[in-house]
C-alpha positions in Angstrom: 7.9 -21.9 21.6 10.5 -19.1 21.5 9.4 -18.2 18.0 5.7 -18.1 19.1 6.7 -15.8 22.1 8.7 -13.5 19.8 5.8 -13.3 17.3 3.4 -12.5 20.1 5.7 -9.8 21.3 5.9 -8.2 17.9 2.1 -8.3 17.5 1.6 -6.6 20.9 4.2 -3.9 20.0 2.6 -3.3 16.6 -0.8 -3.0 18.2 0.5 -0.5 20.7 2.2 1.5 17.9 -1.0 1.7 16.0 -2.9 2.9 19.0 -0.3 5.5 19.6 -0.5 6.6 15.9 -4.3 7.0 16.2 -4.0 9.0 19.4 -1.3 11.3 17.9 -3.3 11.8 14.7 -6.4 12.8 16.6 -4.3 15.0 18.9 -3.0 16.9 15.8 -6.6 17.4 14.6 -7.7 18.6 18.0 -4.9 21.2 17.9 -6.1 22.4 14.5 -9.7 23.0 15.5 -11.6 25.2 18.0 -13.4 22.9 20.4 -16.2 25.4 21.0 -16.9 25.6 17.3 -17.0 21.9 17.0 -19.5 21.5 19.8 -21.6 24.3 18.3 -21.6 22.6 14.9 -22.7 19.3 16.4 -25.5 21.1 18.4 -26.7 22.9 15.3 -26.6 19.8 13.0 -29.8 19.4 11.0 -31.5 16.2 12.4 -33.3 15.5 9.1 -30.1 15.1 7.2 -28.7 12.8 9.9 -31.8 10.6 9.9 -31.7 10.1 6.1 -27.9 9.5 6.3 -28.5 6.8 8.9 -31.1 5.1 6.7 -28.8 5.2 3.7 -26.0 3.7 5.6 -28.2 0.9 6.7 -29.4 0.4 3.1 -25.8 0.3 2.0 -25.1 -2.5 4.5 -28.0 -4.5 3.3 -26.8 -4.2 -0.3 -23.3 -5.2 0.6 -24.8 -8.2 2.4 -26.7 -9.2 -0.7 -23.4 -8.9 -2.7 -21.7 -11.3 -0.3 -24.7 -13.7 -0.5 -24.5 -13.8 -4.3 -20.9 -15.0 -4.1 -21.7 -17.6 -1.4 -24.6 -18.9 -3.4 -22.3 -19.5 -6.3 -20.2 -21.7 -4.0 -23.2 -23.6 -2.8 -23.4 -22.0 0.6 -27.0 -21.2 1.3 -27.1 -18.7 4.1 -30.2 -16.6 4.6 -30.0 -12.8 4.1 -31.0 -12.3 7.8 -28.1 -14.5 9.0 -25.6 -12.8 6.8 -26.8 -9.3 7.7 -26.3 -10.1 11.4 -22.8 -11.3 10.6 -22.1 -8.2 8.5 -23.3 -5.8 11.2 -21.1 -7.6 13.8 -18.2 -7.3 11.5 -18.8 -3.6 11.1 -18.7 -3.3 14.9 -15.4 -5.1 15.0 -14.0 -2.7 12.3 -15.2 0.4 14.0 -14.8 -0.1 17.7 -12.3 -2.8 18.4 -8.5 -2.4 18.2 -8.0 -3.8 14.7 -8.0 -2.2 11.2 -11.1 -2.1 9.1 -10.0 -5.6 7.9 -10.8 -6.9 11.4 -14.5 -7.2 10.5 -13.5 -9.2 7.4 -11.6 -11.6 9.6 -14.6 -12.0 11.8 -16.9 -12.7 8.8 -14.4 -15.4 7.6 -14.4 -17.0 11.0 -18.2 -17.0 11.2 -18.6 -18.4 7.7 -16.1 -21.2 8.5 -17.8 -22.0 11.8 -21.0 -22.8 9.8 -19.6 -24.4 6.7 -16.3 -26.0 7.7 -15.0 -24.8 4.3 -12.0 -22.5 5.2 -10.8 -21.8 1.7 -14.3 -20.8 0.4 -14.9 -18.8 3.5 -11.7 -16.7 3.1 -12.1 -16.4 -0.7 -15.7 -15.2 -0.6 -14.9 -12.4 1.8 -11.7 -11.4 0.0 -13.4 -11.2 -3.4 -16.5 -9.4 -2.0 -14.2 -6.9 -0.2 -11.9 -6.4 -3.2 -14.7 -5.8 -5.7 -16.3 -3.3 -3.4 -13.1 -1.4 -2.9 -12.1 -1.4 -6.6 -15.5 -0.2 -7.6 -15.1 2.8 -5.2 -11.8 4.0 -6.4 -12.6 3.2 -10.1 -15.8 5.3 -9.9 -13.8 8.1 -8.3 -11.1 7.9 -10.9 -13.7 8.2 -13.7 -15.4 11.1 -12.0 -12.1 12.9 -11.8 -11.3 12.3 -15.4 -14.6 13.3 -17.0 -16.7 15.3 -14.5 -14.7 16.8 -11.5 -11.8 18.9 -12.4 -11.7 21.4 -9.5 -11.6 21.1 -5.7 -9.4 18.0 -5.7 -5.6 18.7 -5.6 -3.6 17.1 -8.5 -1.5 14.8 -6.3 -4.7 13.4 -4.7 -6.2 12.8 -8.2 -3.0 10.9 -9.3 -3.2 8.7 -6.2 -6.8 7.8 -6.9 -6.1 7.0 -10.6 -3.1 4.9 -9.5 -5.2 3.0 -6.9 -7.9 2.3 -9.5 -5.4 0.8 -12.0 -3.7 -1.2 -9.2 -7.0 -2.6 -8.0 -8.2 -3.6 -11.5 -4.7 -5.1 -12.2 -4.9 -7.1 -8.9 -8.3 -8.6 -9.8 -6.9 -9.6 -13.2 -3.9 -11.3 -11.6 -6.2 -13.1 -9.2 -8.5 -14.2 -12.0 -5.7 -15.9 -14.0 -3.5 -17.0 -11.1 -0.4 -15.3 -12.5 2.8 -15.6 -10.4 1.4 -18.3 -8.2 3.7 -21.1 -9.4 6.9 -18.9 -9.0 5.6 -18.0 -5.5 5.1 -21.6 -4.7 8.6 -22.6 -5.8 10.0 -19.8 -3.7 8.1 -20.9 -0.6 9.1 -24.5 -1.1 12.8 -23.4 -1.2 12.1 -21.8 2.2 10.6 -25.1 3.4 7.1 -23.6 3.6 5.5 -26.4 1.7 2.3 -26.6 3.8 1.8 -22.9 3.5 2.4 -23.1 -0.3 -0.3 -25.8 -0.5 -2.8 -23.5 1.3 -1.9 -20.5 -1.0 -2.5 -22.7 -4.0 -5.9 -23.9 -2.7 -6.9 -20.3 -2.0 -5.7 -19.3 -5.5 -7.9 -21.9 -7.1 -10.9 -20.7 -5.0 -10.3 -17.1 -6.0 -10.0 -18.1 -9.7 -13.3 -20.0 -9.4 -15.1 -17.0 -7.8 -13.8 -14.6 -10.4 -14.5 -16.9 -13.3 -18.3 -16.4 -13.5 -18.7 -13.1 -15.4 -22.5 -13.0 -14.8 -22.0 -13.2 -11.0 -19.2 -10.6 -11.2 -21.4 -8.2 -13.2 -24.1 -8.5 -10.5 -21.6 -7.9 -7.8 -20.3 -4.8 -9.5 -23.8 -3.4 -9.9 -24.5 -4.0 -6.3 -21.2 -2.4 -5.3 -22.1 0.8 -7.3 -25.5 0.9 -5.5 -24.0 0.4 -2.1 -21.3 3.0 -2.8 -24.0 5.5 -3.9 -25.9 5.0 -0.7 -22.9 5.2 1.7 -21.2 8.2 0.0 -24.5 10.1 -0.2 -24.9 9.4 3.5 -21.5 10.9 4.2 -22.4 13.9 2.1 -25.7 14.4 4.0 -23.8 14.4 7.3 -21.6 17.1 5.8 -24.6 19.1 4.8 -26.0 18.8 8.3 -23.2 20.9 9.7 -21.9 23.1 6.9 -22.6 24.7 3.5 -22.8 22.5 0.4 -19.7 21.6 -1.5 -19.4 19.8 -4.8 -21.0 16.4 -4.4 -18.8 14.7 -7.0 -15.6 16.2 -5.6 -16.7 15.1 -2.1 -17.3 11.4 -3.1 -14.0 11.4 -4.9 -12.2 12.3 -1.7 -14.3 9.8 0.3 -13.1 7.1 -2.1 -9.5 7.9 -1.3 -10.3 7.9 2.5 -12.1 4.5 2.2 -9.0 3.1 0.4 -6.6 4.5 3.0 -8.7 3.0 5.8 -7.7 -0.5 4.6 -4.1 0.1 5.6 -3.8 -1.0 9.2 -2.0 2.1 10.4 -4.3 2.8 13.4 -7.0 0.9 15.3 -10.2 1.1 13.4 -8.5 3.6 11.0 -8.7 6.1 14.0 -7.9 9.6 12.8 -7.7 8.8 9.0 -11.3 9.4 8.2 -11.4 12.4 10.5 -8.3 14.0 9.0 -9.5 13.3 5.4 -12.9 14.9 6.0 -11.2 18.1 7.2 -9.5 18.6 3.8 -12.3 19.3 1.3 -14.7 21.5 3.3 -12.0 24.0 4.0 -13.4 24.4 7.5 -11.6 22.1 9.9 -14.1 22.5 12.7 -17.1 21.5 10.6 -15.0 18.8 8.8 
């Protein structure tokens, strides 16, 4: 009971700290910009660009839902696209507006899937793999663009971070595919008398290996990820065009890839302040960014 109370206290403290981090981050941005210029940029935003951007973001969500459905179908879970799309949209709401990280929506999708299937391991594994492939495709695409296409506009340290994240993501998928380090991890957990948790970790590992073992399904998911990324990043670029002059499209989506990756880290609720700060870097005009 005391351990539960202590854990709950730490969780509340961490949540409050993240909220404070988000407020401080936005406060710093507010100090860097002219409020009047921001309001004027919003008023003058081109509605045509914004409408197309909204449509592209919706299309991206549909494609991501299909990507998730492909993996669920492999596991014998036959949800309709309409059902999954509703769950995905609710998860997006959780990620953006409730006090959790962007992973909060993933947790909600896991819970919804489990409620319908009563298969906790498959529910968790499908969301983790779908999320991981989407994220790795984003940073890998950005890394390739920086190596072969985009050589200006992006600072060298940012380029190195994107390359490192791409390699780390691909390496993590390979480790999950072959289940490396699971047995040493299990022995270590058993020494700490965490046998039940070790059993769950091994069950999840087997599910992840199964999901990553079908190369045809993986290829389809990667292609769907590239399509979804194209839609969403183009939407962000159109929003930028709605309020400011054009910048390099390829450089912009490379920066967005880094922002998307950083949003996974639960530093602030709903990644509050991270996206806003990142989008102020490339345009060179903080108010319009």
